[in-house]
N, C-alpha and C positions, 0 to 999 in steps of 0.2 A: 530388398526384395524378399518375399515370403519364401522360406526354405533355402535362402542363400547361404546361411551359415552351415547347413547340412552338407551342401555341395562343396563349400570351402573346406569343411572338416574332412570330407571324403577325398577331395583333391590333395589335401595335406598328407593323408595316409598313403595315397597312391604315389605322390612325389617322394615320400620317405622310402617306400618300397622300391621305387624305380632307382633312386639314388643308391640305396644299399645294394640292390641287385646289380646295377651297372658296375658299381665299385667291386663287388664280389666277382662279377663276370670277368672284368679285366684283370683282377688280381689272380683268379684261378687260371685264366687263360695264359697269362704271362708266366706264372709259377709252373704250371703244368708243361708249357712249352720248354721252359728252361730245364725242368726235371727230365723231360723226354730226351732233350738234346744231350744233357749230361749222362743220362742213363745209356743212351745209344753209344756215346763216346766211350763210357766205361766198359760197356759190353764188348765194343770193338777192340778196346785196348786189351781186355782179357783174352779175346780170341787171337789178337796179334801176339801175345806172349806165348799162347799155346802153339800158334803157328811157328814162332821163333824156335821153340823147343823141338818141334817136329823137324824143322829145317836143319837145325843143328845136328840132329840125330841121323836124318835120312840123307842129307846132301854131302857127298864126298867130292863130287866134281860138279861145279855150278852148271856148266853148259849141258852136261848129260842128265844130271838128276833134277835140276830145277824145273824144267817144263812139266815133268810128270807130277812132281809135288805140288806145283802151282795149280794144275788142273784138279788134283784130288782135294786140295784145301778149298778151292773156289766152290766145288760141288758140295763139300761138307758144310761150309759155313755160309754159303750163298752170298758171297761177297767177291768183289774183284780182288785178285791176289797178284801182287807184283813182287818179283825177286830182283833186287838191285845189288850189283856187285859193290865192293868197297870203294871202287873208283867212280861210282855213279852210273855205270852202264847198266841198262836194263837187260837182265839175263832172260827173264820170262815174264809174260803178262797174260793172265787168263782172259782178259777182255779183248785181246787182239790176236790176230793170226800170227804164227811164228815168223812169217816172212816180213811182217811189219815191225818186229821188235827192233831190228837194226835201225829203223828210221826214227825211233824215238830219241828225243834229246837227252842229254845227260841229266840225271836226277840228283847229282851230288849236292846241288844248291837248294833242293826242295827243303822247306822249313821242317817238315816232319822227319826227313832223313837226317838232317843236321842235329835236330833235337834228340832223335833216337840214338845216334852215335855218341852224343854228349851225355844224355841223362838216362839212357836205357829204354826209353819209350818216347815217342813224339806223335803229335797230332796237329791237324790243320784242316780248315774248311776253306775251300776255294773253288772257283769255277774251272771245270775240266774242259780244255780246248779240244781234247780227243773225243769225249762223250757229249760235249755241249750241255752240261748240267752242273749244278753245284754238287760237290762231293765232300764227304768226310773222310780224311786220310788219317790212318794210324799206322805207325811204323815201329818195328822192334828189331834190333840187331841179333844175328845168330852167329856167335863165335867171331872169328876174324874173317869169315867169308863174305859177309855183306849184310843186307837189311831185307826183311820181309815186310811188305807194306800191304795193308788191307784198305780197300776203298768201298764206301757205301754211298749210293746216290741219296741225296737229301729229299728227293721228290716223294719218296715213301714216307719220310718223316713229316713232310708238309701235309700230305694226305691225312696222316694220323692227327696232326694238329688241327686240320680242318674238321675232321670228325669230332674232335674234342670241342671245338668252338660250337658246332651245331648242337651237340649235347647240352652244353652250358646255356646256349641261347634258348633251346626248348625248355630247359628247366626254369630259366628266367621268365619265359612267357607264361608257363604254368603258374609260377609264383605270382606274377602280376595279375593273372585272371583270378586266382584264389584270393589275393589281397583286395581285388576290386569288389568281389562279393562280400568279403569279410568287412571291408571298410564301409560298404553301403549299410550293412546291418549295424555296425558299431556307431557310425555317424547318425543313423536314424535313432538309435537308442539314446545317444548323448544329446542330440538336438531336440529330442522330445522334451527332456527336462529343461533345456534352454528355452524352448518355445513356451513352456508353461511359465517360466520366469519372465519371459518377455511379455506374455499376455497379462500377467499380474502387474508388471511394471507399467504397461500401457493403461490399465484400469486405474492404477494409483495416479498416473500422470493426468488422466482425465478428471481427477477429483474424487474417485470412488475410494476414499480412504478406509472404508469399512471392508474392502476386499482383502482376502487372505490367500496366500499361496500354500497349497498342500505340500508338506514336507514329507517326502517319500524315501529319503535316504539320509545316511549320516555322513556322507562325504562332503566335499566342498560345495556341491550343488545344494544339498540340504542345508548346510550352514548359511549359504547365500540367501536361500528362501527364508530361513528363520530371521536373518538380519533384515531383509526387506519387509517382513511382517512386523517386526518391532519398529522399523522406521515408519511404516504406514500408520501404526498406532500412535507413535509420538507426533507425527505430522497432524493426524486427526485431532489429538488432544490440544496441540498447539494452535491449530486453526480455530477450534472451538473457543479456546481462551482468547485468541485475537478477536474473533467475531463478537464474543461477549463484551470484551473491553471496547470494541468499536461501537457496539450498540449502546453501551453505557455512555461513551463519549458523545455519540450523536444525540442521545436523549438529553444529556447535560447541555450540549451546545444549543440544541433546539429549544430547550426549556429556559435557557438563560434570558433574562431581560436585558442584559448587557450585550452589546455587539462585540463579536470576536472576529479578528482578521489575522491570518498568518501569511507572511511573505517569505520568499527565498532571499538569497544574498543579493539578487539583482532587483529587489523591490517589485517582484512579480507575485501577484496574489495566488496563493495555493489553496486557501480555505477561508470560507466565511460562513456565518450562521444566519438564520432568518432575521434575528434582531438587527444585525448589521445592514441587511438589505432593506429593512423597514426604515432605518435611520437615514440611509442615503438614497432612498426611493429608487432602488435598482433591482434587477432580477438576480436569480441565484447563479446564473451562468457567468461567473466572474473568474473561475480558475484559469490560470494561464495568461491573464491579462495584466499589463503593468498597472501599478497604482495610479499613475498619472491619467490613465484612460478611464478609471473608475470615478475619480474625483479630482477636480482641478484645484483643490485647496492647497495653496503653496506651503502653509505652515505644516500641514500633515505630511506632505512628501519630504519636506526638509527634516522633520523630526525622524522620519523613517530612515533617511540616509545617515543622519547623525548617530542613531542607535546602531546601525549596521557597521559604521566605521569605528565608533568609540566602544561598542559592546558593553554599554551601561544602560541601566534602567532610566526612564525619563517619563515625566508627567507634563501634559500640556492641556490647555483648555481652548477649545475652538468653537466657533459659532457656525451652525449649519443653516441651510435654507429653511424657512418656516418659523424662524425665531427659536430654534432649538440650540441649547448650549450643551456641549459634550465634553466630558473630562476623559482624556485618552491616557492610558497607562501602557507604555511601551516596555517590552522585556526582550532582550536578545535570546534567540533560540540556539542553544549551544549543543554540540555533539562532541563531548570530551573537550579537547583543546580547539576544535574547529567550530565554525559558525555556519549554521544551516539557514538562518534567516532571522525574522523578528515576529513577535506576537504582540498584537495591539488589542486592548480591551477598552471598549467605548461605553462609558457610563453617561446616561442621559440625566443631566443635573438641572434640566429646565425647571422641573417642579421645585427642586431645592432653591433655585434662584428666585422663582416666584414666591415661595414661602418666605425666603429671606427678605424680599422686597415688601411682601405683605407685613412681615414683622416690623420692618423699619417704618413703613407707613403707619402701622397700628400704633407703634410707640410714639411717632410724631403726632398722629391725630389725637391719641389719648392725652399726650402732654399738652397739646394745643387746647383741647376741650376742657381739660382740668385747670389749665392756667387761668383762663378768663374768670370763671366763678371764684376760684381761690383768690385771685388778685382783687376782685371786687369785694369779696367778703373781708379780706384782710384790710383793704383800704378803708372801707366804711367802719370796720371795727376799731381801727386805730383812730379814726376821726371821732368816733363816739367816746373812746377812752381819753381822748385829749381834752374833753370838756364840753363837747357839743351836746351830749345827752342832758346836762343840767342847764346849759345856756339857752337852748332852743328846743323845747320838747316836741314841737310839731315837726321840725326838721329831723330830729332824732328818730321820731316814729317812722318818717319816710325812709330814713336810712335802714331802720330795722326791717321794714317791708322788703327793701331791696336785698338785704342780707338773707332774709327768709326765702325770697324768690330764687336767688342763686344757690342757696343751700338745697332747695327742692330740686333744682336742675342738676346739681351735683349728685344728689341722692338718686335721682332717676338715671343718670348716666352710669353710676356704679351698679345700680340694679340691672340695667340692661346689659352691662358688661358681664356681670355674673350669670345672667340668663343665657347670653350668647355662649359663654364659656362652657356652661353645663350642656347646652345643646350640641356644641361641636365635639365635646369629649364623649358624648353618649352616656354620661352619668345620670342624666335626668330621664327617669323611666316614664314611659307613656302608658297611661291606663286606658287602653282602647276598649271601647264598648259601643253598642248602638246608641246613636244620638239623633234626636229629631232635629233636622236641619232648620226647619222653619222656626222652631222655638229658640234655637241658638242665635239665629239672625235677629229675631225680635228682641232678645235680651241684649245683644250688642247694640242695636239701634237705640234701645232705651238708655244704655249707659252713655252714649255719645249724644243723646238728644239735647241736653242742656247746652253743649258746646255748639251744636247746630243752630239752636235758637239765638245764642249770643252772636253768632256770625251772620245770622239771617239766611242760612242755607236750609232748604227744605229736604227732609229725609223721607224718602218714599218707602212704602211697604214692600216686602219681598214680592218679586214677580217671577213667573215661570212655573215649572212643575211643582206642585205642592205634595206634601206627605212623604218627602224623601227622608230616608234614614241612612246615616253614614256611620262607618266604623272609625271612631275618633276619640281623642281625649277631650272632654267637654271644655275644660278650662283652657287648654291650648287652642282649641278651635275658636273660642270666644276671643282669645288674645289676638289671633290672626285677624278676625273680623274687626275688632276694635282698632287695631293698628291701621288697617286699610281704610276704614271709615273715617278715622281721625285725620289721616293724610288727605283724604278726598275733601273733607271739610276745610282743612287748612288752606288748600290751594284752589278752593272754589270761591268765586266772588259772591257778594251779597245778592240774593235773589235767584241764585242758581239752585240746582237740585242734585241730590246724591241718592243712588238706588242700588239695590242688590238683586241679582237675577240668578236663578238656579236652573240647571238642565242636566238630564241624565245622558251619559255617553257610554253605553255598554255597561261594564262593571264599575264605572266611575261616575261621579257626580261633579259637574263643573259649577263653581260658585264665582260670580263676577261682580265686582264692585265698580260701578260706573259713576263718573262725575262729569260736570260740564265746566271744568276749571280752565286754568291757563295752559295746560298741556305740558309735555316734556319734549325738549329737542331730540331729534333722532340720534345725534351723536352721543347723547348721555344714556340712552336706553341700555347698551351692553353693560355699563358699570353701575346701573341703578341699585343693584342688590349688594354692592360692596359695603363693607363697614365704613362709616363716617363719610360716605360719598353723598354730596348734596348738589342738586342742580342749581339752587339759589341759596348760597350759604347764609347770606344776610337775612333773608326772609325766614329760612328754617330756624336760625338761631333766635330770631325775634318771636317765632311761634313756639319756642321752647323745645324744639326737636333736638335729639341727640345724634341723629345720623345712623342709628343702629336698628331702627324699627323694621325696615324692609329686610335687613339681613336676618333678623330674628324670625320674621315671617317665612323667609325662604327655608331656614333650617327646620322650622316646625312642620311645614308642608312636606319637606323631603323626609322627615322622620315618620310621617304618616304614609309614605310611599306615593306621594303625589307630585305634581309639577306646578310651577308658578310661571305665569306669562304676563306681559304687559304690552298694551297697544296704546299709542298716544299720537295725537296730532296737535301741534301748537295752536292755541286759541279755541280749540273745540273740545278739549277734555281728554281724559284717559280712562282706560279700562284695565284693571288688575284682576286676573282670574287665576284660580287654582283648582286642582282636582283632588278628590278624596275617594277612597274605595267605598262602595255601597255596602251597607250592612246586610248580611244574609241571615 
């Protein structure tokens, strides 16, 4: 509660004063009472000695002289005076009438009388049955005649003690009141510094680490304020460092192409990055969920449990939905000798798998494509060398034509492979400049015209929008057109037609090569532009195709920044179209 410490401090001051005052009060009261009792006793003993001397001097006959001396001494010292004979008989008593003296009992056994006769002075405190009050008795012998006893009522002493108690109580009350005022001011002064420290600590606790506490003294309070200011500065610097490291870690995790997942010792996910969510097609709210709830992949969960139990790195390859292949690198997350969990890094190796498959297919296809012409050339060459060249010149000439045909095919295959390699590597530079599209199309039609005449396929003049100019490499553009026109002629039947159409589409120009040939099955369309892929391998090989033409076309069009499409229907023909940027 606000101000609570001040009241506690004030209460502690008051309690201390009360404890000290009460102790002092009881100590002084007890000591003063003892001192007053002893002083009264000593004073009465001195008076008893004086009375003894006077009695020894004045009394010659106890019965005659004692009453007068008793009255005189009682009046002088204001105490009850009793003269007791040696046998204990009371001779005179100033507190009683003379006719009552004989009625008093024998005082020989009184403690003060016996002590006086034995030690020269005696004293005792007891209740007086005659006066009905506590009395202090002091007795002293006088010669061999008897004992003089003085008696003082203790009621007066009790009254004095009561006055002393009142005085001490009043002094204690004044001290408590003064300490109340003083403790209020002292507690207010001390609590002010503490409130300042508490306010500063609250600001630091709320995260205001730039706040500083004013140091106004060199005592413990000032030292504490100085320590808290240093602590606030260190916390601020540490949090800035942690925040910077966290931002760096977040940036690294968010920018990583690999998926990252962190689990605790119970295989509960504590951290994932966006790449992981993309791989597993899930949201980012995965923290706190068990791994089995995120993915049901048994091998993944088994590997996680094995890493957590064995505390060793592990690699595994798993297949995800959608045809993805992922390489998972598991690392135990250690904290000294303890284990906090595990870290898994997911590398998407689908592209590598595809590249590896393409490489294997490419090697297999190249080997297959090269083996046929090489085998034919080798076989016919061996036949000629064995004597067929001289024995049968006509047959030898036919063999040489076959060898030449396969050598041309082999040369074309090597040429296309080199072209494709240059296009894929980006080493073949494109000399882009404005090209009149109609002129390039007419040139391509002219170059494939003889093949069209031989096949009996009619080549139509360009149709569509005329006068278009594109930004392209003239030689590569003609290569694309020739490849597409040549394929259209190859797969068109005699009497059919092949045409080229152009149309502008915004900042692009679409060029379409249309034929009325046999068409392409729908299942083959997605793979049509792969290297060495043929719809009809026997017919393609008979027509001298290498299986690389469409792949070369695709790379040339993409190098120009365009796209390539195909539409086909079996028995009705195909349309190959590509786009090029219009020249400005």
